[in-house]
C-alpha positions as CSV (number, residue, x, y, z in Angstrom):
1,X,92.8,88.7,119.6
2,X,91.3,91.6,121.5
3,X,88.3,93.3,119.8
4,X,86.1,96.3,120.4
5,X,83.0,97.1,118.4
6,X,79.8,99.2,118.5
7,X,76.5,97.2,118.4
8,X,74.6,99.6,116.1
9,X,71.2,98.2,116.8
10,X,71.6,99.2,120.5
11,X,73.4,102.5,120.1
12,X,71.1,105.5,120.9
13,X,73.6,108.2,120.0
14,X,73.7,109.6,123.5
15,X,77.5,110.7,123.0
16,X,78.4,109.6,126.6
17,X,81.2,107.4,125.2
18,X,82.6,110.3,123.2
19,X,82.9,112.4,126.3
20,X,84.4,109.7,128.4
21,X,87.1,108.5,126.0
22,X,90.5,109.8,127.2
23,X,92.1,109.2,123.8
24,X,89.6,110.9,121.5
25,X,89.0,107.7,119.7
26,X,85.2,107.9,119.4
27,X,83.2,110.1,117.1
28,X,79.5,110.3,116.1
29,X,78.5,109.5,112.5
30,X,74.8,109.4,111.5
31,X,73.9,109.5,115.2
32,X,75.9,106.3,115.9
33,X,79.2,105.9,117.8
34,X,82.2,105.1,115.6
35,X,85.5,103.9,117.1
36,X,88.9,104.8,115.6
37,X,90.8,101.6,116.1
38,X,94.1,103.4,115.5
39,X,93.6,105.6,118.5
40,X,91.7,103.2,120.8
41,X,93.8,101.5,123.5
42,X,91.1,99.1,124.6
43,X,90.9,100.8,128.1
44,X,87.2,100.0,128.4
45,X,86.1,103.4,129.7
46,X,83.4,103.6,127.1
47,X,82.1,100.2,127.9
48,X,81.5,101.1,131.5
49,X,79.9,104.4,130.6
50,X,77.5,103.2,127.9
51,X,74.0,103.0,129.5
52,X,72.6,100.5,126.9
53,X,75.6,98.1,126.6
54,X,76.1,99.1,123.0
55,X,79.9,98.6,123.1
56,X,81.3,95.2,123.2
57,X,85.0,94.6,124.3
58,X,86.7,91.3,124.2
59,X,90.2,91.2,125.7
60,X,92.5,88.3,125.1
61,X,95.1,88.1,127.8
62,X,97.4,85.2,127.1
63,X,100.7,84.7,128.9
64,X,103.8,84.8,126.7
65,X,105.4,81.5,125.9
66,X,108.1,80.3,128.2
67,X,107.2,82.4,131.2
68,X,108.5,79.6,133.5
69,X,112.0,80.2,132.0
70,X,112.2,83.6,133.6
71,X,113.9,83.5,137.0
72,X,116.0,85.8,139.2
73,X,115.9,89.4,140.4
74,X,118.0,92.0,138.6
75,X,118.9,95.5,139.7
76,X,120.3,98.1,137.3
77,X,123.4,99.5,139.1
78,X,123.3,103.1,138.0
79,X,126.6,104.9,138.0
80,X,127.3,108.6,137.5
81,X,130.8,109.9,137.0
82,X,132.1,106.5,137.8
83,X,130.3,106.2,141.1
84,X,127.4,103.9,142.1
85,X,124.3,105.9,143.0
86,X,122.7,105.5,146.5
87,X,119.4,104.4,145.0
88,X,121.1,101.2,143.9
89,X,121.7,100.1,147.5
90,X,118.0,100.8,148.2
91,X,117.1,98.6,145.2
92,X,119.4,95.9,146.4
93,X,117.7,96.0,149.8
94,X,114.3,95.5,148.2
95,X,115.9,92.9,145.8
96,X,117.1,90.8,148.6
97,X,113.6,90.6,150.1
98,X,112.1,89.7,146.7
99,X,114.8,87.1,146.0
100,X,114.2,85.4,149.3
101,X,110.5,85.3,148.6
102,X,111.1,83.8,145.2
103,X,114.1,81.7,146.3
104,X,116.2,82.9,143.4
105,X,119.5,84.7,143.1
106,X,119.9,88.5,143.1
107,X,122.0,90.0,140.3
108,X,123.2,93.5,139.4
109,X,123.9,95.0,136.0
110,X,126.9,97.4,135.9
111,X,127.5,99.4,132.8
112,X,130.2,102.1,132.5
113,X,133.7,103.1,131.4
114,X,136.9,101.2,131.7
115,X,137.4,100.2,135.4
116,X,133.8,100.3,136.4
117,X,133.9,96.6,137.3
118,X,135.9,97.6,140.4
119,X,132.6,98.6,142.0
120,X,131.3,95.0,141.8
121,X,132.7,94.4,145.3
122,X,130.3,97.0,146.7
123,X,127.4,95.3,145.1
124,X,128.4,92.0,146.6
125,X,128.6,93.6,150.0
126,X,125.1,94.9,149.6
127,X,123.6,91.5,148.7
128,X,124.2,90.8,145.0
129,X,125.0,87.2,144.2
130,X,126.0,87.9,140.6
131,X,127.2,91.0,138.7
132,X,127.1,91.5,134.9
133,X,129.8,94.0,134.0
134,X,130.1,95.8,130.7
135,X,133.1,98.1,130.4
136,X,133.9,100.3,127.4
137,X,135.1,103.8,126.6
138,X,131.8,104.4,124.8
139,X,129.9,103.6,128.1
140,X,131.8,106.2,130.0
141,X,129.0,108.7,129.3
142,X,125.4,107.6,129.5
143,X,123.6,107.2,126.2
144,X,120.1,105.7,126.5
145,X,120.1,103.9,123.1
146,X,123.5,102.2,123.7
147,X,122.7,101.3,127.3
148,X,119.3,99.9,126.4
149,X,120.7,97.9,123.6
150,X,123.0,96.1,126.0
151,X,120.5,95.8,128.8
152,X,117.8,94.4,126.4
153,X,120.3,91.9,124.9
154,X,121.3,90.7,128.4
155,X,117.6,90.3,129.5
156,X,116.8,88.3,126.4
157,X,119.8,86.0,126.9
158,X,119.4,85.4,130.7
159,X,115.7,85.9,131.3
160,X,115.3,87.6,134.7
161,X,111.7,87.6,136.1
162,X,112.1,91.0,137.7
163,X,114.2,94.1,136.7
164,X,114.4,97.1,139.1
165,X,115.9,100.5,138.4
166,X,116.0,103.9,140.1
167,X,113.4,106.5,139.1
168,X,116.2,108.9,138.3
169,X,116.6,110.9,135.1
170,X,118.8,108.2,133.8
171,X,116.5,105.4,134.9
172,X,113.5,107.1,133.4
173,X,115.3,107.4,130.1
174,X,116.7,103.9,130.0
175,X,114.1,101.5,131.5
176,X,111.0,102.6,129.5
177,X,113.0,102.2,126.3
178,X,114.0,98.7,127.3
179,X,110.5,97.8,128.3
180,X,109.2,98.8,124.9
181,X,111.9,96.8,123.1
182,X,111.0,93.7,125.3
183,X,107.3,94.1,124.9
184,X,106.6,94.0,128.6
185,X,105.1,96.2,131.3
186,X,106.7,98.8,133.4
187,X,105.5,100.5,136.6
188,X,107.2,103.8,137.4
189,X,107.8,105.5,140.7
190,X,106.9,102.5,142.9
191,X,106.7,103.1,146.6
192,X,106.2,99.4,147.5
193,X,107.3,96.0,146.1
194,X,106.1,92.7,147.3
195,X,105.6,89.2,146.0
196,X,102.1,87.7,145.8
197,X,102.5,84.4,147.7
198,X,99.8,82.7,145.7
199,X,100.9,83.6,142.2
200,X,104.5,84.7,142.5
201,X,103.7,87.9,140.6
202,X,105.4,91.2,141.6
203,X,102.9,93.5,143.4
204,X,104.0,97.0,142.4
205,X,102.5,99.8,144.4
206,X,102.6,103.5,143.3
207,X,100.6,106.7,143.7
208,X,97.9,107.2,141.0
209,X,95.4,109.9,139.9
210,X,97.6,112.8,141.1
211,X,98.6,110.9,144.3
212,X,95.0,110.7,145.5
213,X,95.1,106.9,145.7
214,X,97.7,104.1,145.9
215,X,97.4,101.6,143.1
216,X,98.9,98.0,143.1
217,X,99.8,97.0,139.6
218,X,100.6,93.5,138.3
219,X,102.2,92.3,135.1
220,X,100.6,88.9,134.9
221,X,101.2,87.8,131.3
222,X,104.6,89.2,130.3
223,X,108.2,89.0,131.6
224,X,110.3,90.5,132.9
225,X,108.3,92.5,135.4
226,X,109.9,95.9,135.4
227,X,109.7,98.7,138.0
228,X,111.4,101.9,138.9
229,X,111.7,103.1,142.5
230,X,112.3,106.6,143.8
231,X,115.4,107.4,145.8
232,X,114.9,107.5,149.6
233,X,111.6,105.5,149.4
234,X,113.2,102.2,150.6
235,X,115.8,101.3,153.1
236,X,119.3,100.7,151.9
237,X,120.7,97.1,152.0
238,X,123.1,96.9,155.0
239,X,126.7,96.4,153.8
240,X,128.4,93.2,154.8
241,X,132.2,94.0,154.7
242,X,133.1,90.3,154.8
243,X,131.1,89.5,151.7
244,X,133.6,90.6,149.1
245,X,133.2,88.1,146.3
246,X,130.6,86.6,144.0
247,X,130.1,85.6,140.4
248,X,131.2,88.3,137.9
249,X,130.1,87.9,134.3
250,X,132.0,90.0,131.8
251,X,129.8,91.3,129.0
252,X,131.4,91.9,125.6
253,X,130.1,94.9,123.6
254,X,129.3,94.2,119.9
255,X,128.6,96.5,117.0
256,X,124.8,96.3,117.3
257,X,125.1,97.5,121.0
258,X,127.0,100.6,119.8
259,X,124.3,101.8,117.4
260,X,122.9,105.2,118.5
261,X,121.2,108.0,116.6
262,X,122.5,110.5,119.1
263,X,125.9,111.6,120.4
264,X,126.8,113.5,123.6
265,X,128.5,116.7,122.7
266,X,128.9,118.3,126.1
267,X,127.8,117.7,129.7
268,X,126.7,120.8,131.7
269,X,126.4,120.2,135.4
270,X,123.5,121.8,137.2
271,X,124.6,124.3,139.9
272,X,122.6,123.7,143.1
273,X,122.9,124.7,146.7
274,X,125.9,123.3,148.5
275,X,123.7,120.8,150.4
276,X,121.9,118.2,148.3
277,X,118.4,117.8,149.7
278,X,118.2,114.1,148.8
279,X,121.2,113.4,151.1
280,X,120.6,116.0,153.8
281,X,119.9,114.8,157.4
282,X,117.9,118.0,158.2
283,X,115.6,119.7,155.7
284,X,113.5,122.9,156.2
285,X,110.8,123.2,153.6
286,X,108.6,126.2,152.9
287,X,105.2,126.4,151.2
288,X,102.5,128.8,150.1
289,X,102.1,130.0,153.7
290,X,105.2,132.1,153.4
291,X,103.0,134.5,151.2
292,X,105.9,136.2,149.3
293,X,109.3,135.0,148.0
294,X,111.2,137.4,150.3
295,X,110.0,135.4,153.3
296,X,111.9,132.3,152.1
297,X,114.8,134.0,154.0
298,X,113.2,132.6,157.2
299,X,113.5,129.1,155.7
300,X,117.1,129.6,154.7
301,X,118.0,131.1,158.1
302,X,116.3,128.2,160.0
303,X,118.1,125.7,157.7
304,X,121.4,127.5,158.3
305,X,120.9,127.3,162.1
306,X,120.4,123.6,161.8
307,X,123.1,122.9,159.2
308,X,120.3,121.7,157.0
309,X,119.1,122.1,153.4
310,X,116.3,124.2,152.0
311,X,113.4,122.6,150.3
312,X,109.9,123.7,149.0
313,X,106.5,122.6,148.0
314,X,105.4,122.6,144.4
315,X,103.2,125.6,145.1
316,X,106.2,127.7,146.1
317,X,108.2,126.5,143.1
318,X,105.4,127.1,140.7
319,X,105.1,130.6,142.1
320,X,108.7,131.2,141.2
321,X,109.8,131.7,144.8
322,X,112.6,129.1,144.5
323,X,114.2,126.8,141.9
324,X,112.8,123.5,141.0
325,X,115.9,121.8,142.4
326,X,114.4,122.3,145.8
327,X,111.0,120.9,145.1
328,X,109.9,117.9,147.3
329,X,106.9,115.8,146.3
330,X,105.4,113.6,143.6
331,X,106.8,115.8,140.8
332,X,109.9,116.8,142.6
333,X,112.4,114.9,144.8
334,X,111.8,112.2,147.4
335,X,113.7,112.7,150.6
336,X,114.2,110.8,153.8
337,X,116.0,113.1,156.3
338,X,116.3,112.5,160.0
339,X,114.3,115.8,160.6
340,X,111.9,117.4,158.2
341,X,110.4,120.9,159.0
342,X,107.3,121.6,157.0
343,X,106.7,125.4,157.3
344,X,103.5,126.9,155.8
345,X,102.8,123.7,153.9
346,X,99.2,122.4,153.9
347,X,100.2,118.7,153.4
348,X,98.6,117.7,150.1
349,X,99.2,114.0,149.3
350,X,101.4,115.0,146.4
351,X,103.8,116.6,148.8
352,X,103.6,113.8,151.4
353,X,104.6,111.3,148.8
354,X,108.0,112.9,148.7
355,X,108.7,113.3,152.4
356,X,106.5,110.9,154.5
357,X,109.5,108.5,155.0
358,X,111.3,111.1,157.1
359,X,112.3,109.9,160.5
360,X,110.8,112.9,162.3
361,X,108.4,115.5,160.8
362,X,107.8,118.8,162.4
363,X,105.0,121.0,161.0
364,X,104.4,124.7,161.5
365,X,101.0,125.9,160.3
366,X,98.3,128.3,161.5
367,X,95.5,126.0,160.5
368,X,95.0,123.3,163.2
369,X,93.1,121.2,160.6
370,X,95.8,121.2,158.0
371,X,96.4,117.7,156.6
372,X,100.2,118.0,157.4
373,X,99.5,117.5,161.1
374,X,98.1,114.0,160.4
375,X,101.6,113.0,159.2
376,X,103.6,115.1,161.6
377,X,105.4,113.8,164.7
378,X,105.3,117.3,166.2
379,X,103.0,120.2,165.3
380,X,103.3,123.9,166.1
381,X,100.0,125.6,165.5
382,X,100.4,129.4,165.1
383,X,101.8,132.2,163.0
384,X,104.9,131.0,161.3
385,X,106.2,134.6,161.2
386,X,106.3,134.5,165.0
387,X,107.3,130.8,165.5
388,X,110.2,130.5,163.0
389,X,112.2,133.5,164.2
390,X,112.0,132.2,167.7
391,X,113.2,128.8,166.5
392,X,116.1,130.4,164.7
393,X,117.1,132.3,167.9
394,X,116.9,129.2,170.0
395,X,118.9,127.0,167.7
396,X,121.5,129.6,167.1
397,X,122.0,130.0,170.8
398,X,122.7,126.3,171.1
399,X,125.5,126.3,168.5
């Protein structure tokens, strides 16, 4: 059992532990630190900060029973409006690599309305060896409780060691709920997935502390190991058109699966630009260097000359210059175009997380020391209000 306690004879009442506790779990009483065990998460921040070692923390980390029974890699095959989402093929690409390292089969879980099982062939072509299919009229529209009930039941029955899902609005609603029900760990927004050759654990890499560092996270004592991955971060599995069959396991829906405290009354589709930035081959993104919202016309005109999509940094979106749907970065979308123009964008790590996988990055900035140039393949140092109009003229003349 994990225990934390204050050694009263050593506590000097310095209050450093109170200041460092991120959960507000420590207070002073009679000049001694008192820990609220209902708030404390045993993070250990107070232990490291205490200058007199007056806080003792004992952590018991014991693997769950039967960990050796968990085998296989699973990918949640997200569907929207009856179509498999592109992020699923990226997950299958990563899943193939992990499955080879672990020498286990790769499976996909396909939930949806009647007829959704017809997409199993596409999953086989992208590397899945087995597909679990649950078809029902109730699954035609995503409901996180119903979907998680089914997914959790399947995981408990079949015991996969790794479960991957897209870091989409649907995945972010479904997978955390499943992880809580299963009592296991979840690493969100991973940018790297590898197998530790020595232990067999999944090494899950993601940005941390506002994107200022990259952290590798392990789930050593619980199974399954669960992770979500952003769209466009990993390469898609290459389709093998000759690989059209595999094992299909039909999943029957029971009454417990159907239990939900919510109901979908209406679906309102978001109206965005005609070009989806996550699927665009060419993206022109503008940042704070544009100075005023009216200058975003330069970005739109350059994107139009290139048949590309318009994007923006968080600074531009927060300033109200353009809708959030165009935001690229850690708190926006992740893109992987063939060409990415970064115009008036400094290149903060939070923005780079969302676009650094682009095939070619072209930066326009008046500051030669801007961080964006460290990631750019080509850089144009100068006044964007002079450079961009010239680019527009040149590209328009080539059309």
